[in-house]
C-alpha positions as CSV (number, residue, x, y, z in Angstrom):
1,M,-19.2,-30.0,34.6
2,I,-18.2,-33.4,31.7
3,S,-15.6,-32.5,29.4
4,K,-16.4,-33.5,25.8
5,A,-13.7,-36.1,26.0
6,A,-15.7,-37.9,28.6
7,A,-19.4,-37.3,27.3
8,P,-20.6,-40.7,25.6
9,K,-21.2,-40.9,22.1
10,R,-24.6,-40.7,20.5
11,P,-25.2,-42.8,17.5
12,E,-25.6,-41.2,14.4
13,Q,-29.1,-40.2,13.5
14,V,-30.4,-42.3,10.5
15,F,-33.3,-41.5,8.4
16,F,-32.5,-43.3,5.1
17,D,-31.2,-46.9,4.3
18,D,-28.2,-45.4,2.6
19,P,-25.9,-43.4,5.2
20,A,-24.6,-41.8,1.7
21,I,-28.1,-39.7,1.5
22,D,-28.6,-38.7,5.2
23,R,-24.8,-37.1,5.0
24,L,-25.9,-35.2,1.7
25,M,-29.4,-34.6,2.9
26,G,-27.2,-32.6,5.9
27,I,-25.1,-30.9,3.2
28,V,-28.4,-29.6,1.5
29,M,-29.7,-28.7,4.5
30,S,-26.5,-26.5,5.8
31,L,-26.5,-24.8,2.3
32,A,-30.0,-24.2,2.2
33,S,-29.5,-22.1,5.8
34,E,-26.7,-20.3,4.2
35,H,-29.1,-19.7,1.5
36,Y,-31.4,-17.8,3.6
37,V,-28.5,-16.2,5.8
38,L,-27.1,-14.7,2.7
39,R,-30.4,-13.7,1.2
40,D,-31.6,-12.1,4.9
41,R,-28.2,-9.7,4.3
42,V,-28.7,-8.9,0.8
43,Q,-32.1,-7.9,1.8
44,A,-30.8,-5.9,4.6
45,L,-28.2,-4.3,2.7
46,E,-30.2,-2.9,-0.2
47,E,-32.8,-1.4,2.7
48,Q,-29.4,0.2,4.2
49,L,-28.5,1.4,0.7
50,T,-32.0,2.5,0.0
51,N,-32.5,4.3,2.8
52,A,-29.1,6.3,2.4
53,R,-30.3,6.9,-0.9
54,L,-27.1,5.0,-2.8
55,I,-29.3,3.2,-4.8
56,D,-32.5,3.2,-6.6
57,A,-35.2,0.4,-5.0
58,A,-37.2,0.7,-8.7
59,A,-34.1,0.6,-10.5
60,L,-33.1,-2.5,-8.5
61,A,-36.3,-4.2,-9.1
62,K,-36.4,-3.4,-12.8
63,A,-36.3,-6.1,-15.2
64,P,-32.7,-6.4,-16.8
65,S,-32.0,-5.5,-20.6
66,P,-32.2,-8.3,-23.3
67,E,-28.4,-8.0,-23.2
68,Q,-28.2,-8.4,-19.5
69,E,-30.8,-11.2,-19.2
70,A,-28.9,-12.8,-22.2
71,Q,-25.3,-12.3,-20.2
72,Y,-27.2,-13.5,-16.8
73,R,-28.8,-16.7,-18.7
74,A,-25.4,-17.7,-20.3
75,A,-23.7,-17.6,-16.4
76,A,-26.6,-19.3,-15.0
77,D,-26.3,-22.1,-17.9
78,D,-22.7,-22.3,-17.0
79,F,-22.8,-22.3,-13.2
80,A,-25.5,-25.3,-13.8
81,R,-23.3,-27.4,-15.9
82,T,-20.3,-27.2,-13.9
83,L,-22.6,-27.9,-10.9
84,L,-24.4,-30.7,-12.5
85,E,-21.9,-32.4,-14.3
86,P,-20.9,-34.9,-11.7
87,L,-24.2,-36.4,-12.2
88,L,-23.3,-37.8,-15.6
89,G,-21.2,-40.4,-13.5
90,Q,-17.9,-39.6,-15.9
91,Q,-14.7,-38.8,-14.3
92,Q,-13.1,-36.1,-14.6
93,S,-9.9,-36.9,-13.1
94,L,-9.1,-39.4,-16.2
95,G,-6.0,-37.2,-17.3
96,A,-5.0,-36.4,-20.7
97,A,-4.7,-38.9,-23.5
98,G,-2.4,-38.6,-26.4
99,R,1.1,-38.6,-27.6
100,F,2.6,-37.9,-24.3
101,S,0.3,-39.8,-22.0
102,L,0.5,-43.3,-20.2
103,R,-3.1,-43.9,-21.2
104,R,-3.9,-44.2,-24.3
105,S,-6.6,-42.6,-26.5
106,R,-10.1,-44.6,-26.8
107,T,-10.4,-44.5,-30.4
């Protein structure tokens, strides 16, 4: 039996010119796999709860009220804004500027 330490290292698979894109695609695929697992588990839970008559499947499938829809939309917008903020290319760790900062404010 060959131990892991003695096994020869294989070169990393490369699909794109930029290795960062390969790593990013690995992250995306990992998240997609986790998403599918969560989706499958939620469906199994819904089926068990419905079969045990703890929830009403029709009520669960019903469209949300306008108030609920507004709450869900606001939460989704906030999530998307936070998630996509790094794409703006602006540093978030610049720190505070002002009277007690070593960094001068941009005015």
